[in-house]
C-alpha positions as CSV (number, residue, x, y, z in Angstrom):
1,X,5.0,15.7,62.9
2,X,6.6,18.5,64.9
3,X,4.7,20.3,67.6
4,X,6.4,23.6,67.0
5,X,3.3,25.7,66.7
6,X,0.3,23.6,67.9
7,X,-0.3,21.8,71.2
8,X,-3.2,19.7,72.2
9,X,-5.1,22.9,73.0
10,X,-8.6,23.0,71.6
11,X,-11.5,25.3,72.0
12,X,-14.9,24.8,73.6
13,X,-16.4,21.4,72.8
14,X,-13.0,20.1,71.5
15,X,-13.1,22.3,68.4
16,X,-9.8,23.2,66.8
17,X,-8.6,26.9,67.0
18,X,-8.8,28.6,63.7
19,X,-5.4,29.2,62.0
20,X,-6.2,33.0,61.6
21,X,-5.7,33.7,65.1
22,X,-2.6,31.5,65.8
23,X,0.6,33.0,67.1
24,X,3.0,35.0,65.1
25,X,1.1,34.6,61.7
26,X,3.6,32.2,60.0
27,X,0.9,29.5,59.7
28,X,-1.6,32.0,58.3
29,X,1.1,33.3,55.8
30,X,1.9,29.7,54.8
31,X,-1.8,28.7,54.3
32,X,-2.2,31.8,52.1
33,X,0.7,30.9,49.9
34,X,-0.7,27.3,49.6
35,X,-4.2,28.4,48.6
36,X,-2.8,30.9,46.2
37,X,-0.6,28.4,44.4
38,X,-3.5,25.9,44.4
39,X,-5.8,28.4,42.8
40,X,-3.2,29.6,40.1
41,X,-0.3,27.1,39.9
42,X,1.1,28.7,36.8
43,X,1.7,32.1,38.3
44,X,1.8,31.7,42.1
45,X,4.9,30.2,43.7
46,X,4.7,26.7,45.2
47,X,5.0,26.8,49.0
48,X,8.5,26.1,50.3
49,X,9.2,23.1,52.3
50,X,8.9,25.1,55.6
51,X,5.6,26.7,54.5
52,X,4.1,23.2,53.5
53,X,5.3,21.8,56.9
54,X,3.3,24.6,58.7
55,X,0.3,23.9,56.7
56,X,0.5,20.2,57.2
57,X,1.1,20.7,60.9
58,X,-2.0,22.8,61.2
59,X,-4.0,20.2,59.2
60,X,-2.8,17.4,61.6
61,X,-3.8,19.6,64.5
62,X,-7.2,20.3,63.1
63,X,-8.0,16.7,62.1
64,X,-7.0,15.3,65.4
65,X,-9.5,17.6,67.3
66,X,-11.5,15.6,69.8
67,X,-14.8,17.0,68.3
68,X,-14.5,14.9,65.2
69,X,-15.9,11.5,65.8
70,X,-17.7,10.3,62.8
71,X,-17.3,8.7,60.2
72,X,-14.9,6.9,62.4
73,X,-13.2,4.8,59.5
74,X,-12.6,7.9,57.3
75,X,-11.4,10.0,60.2
76,X,-8.9,7.3,61.1
77,X,-7.5,7.2,57.5
78,X,-7.3,11.0,57.4
79,X,-5.6,11.2,60.8
80,X,-3.0,8.5,59.7
81,X,-2.4,9.8,56.2
82,X,-1.7,13.5,57.1
83,X,1.5,12.4,58.7
84,X,2.8,11.3,55.3
85,X,1.9,14.4,53.2
86,X,5.0,15.9,51.6
87,X,3.8,17.8,48.7
88,X,1.2,20.5,47.8
89,X,-0.5,17.9,45.6
90,X,-0.6,15.3,48.3
91,X,-2.1,17.9,50.5
92,X,-4.8,18.8,48.0
93,X,-5.7,15.2,47.8
94,X,-5.8,14.9,51.6
95,X,-8.1,18.1,51.8
96,X,-10.4,16.6,49.2
97,X,-10.9,13.6,51.6
98,X,-11.6,16.0,54.4
99,X,-14.2,17.8,52.3
100,X,-15.8,14.5,51.4
101,X,-16.9,14.0,55.0
102,X,-17.8,17.6,55.7
103,X,-14.6,18.9,57.2
104,X,-12.8,22.1,55.9
105,X,-9.4,22.7,57.7
106,X,-8.5,25.5,55.5
């Protein structure tokens, strides 16, 4: 995963910084494209490869925040599997895994 936009900088208590306040807005725009597409895939365009990369990079940053400690096994699986996400559908499946343990990156 590229570290182009995100570093190991986390907020107080090891919480991830929210994408809405991050840098130039490219991540924010990419996430909006992704969310719109998933809400209405027939009429909203699929994210480009670059947009999807930004969303996946943010999700990798988010899930690797030091504040997330439990459930250890599921977190380990999510942290490892985000590195292999290549499509919007794979990202949706990964996000479902996050929501099943109470984490909502987007």
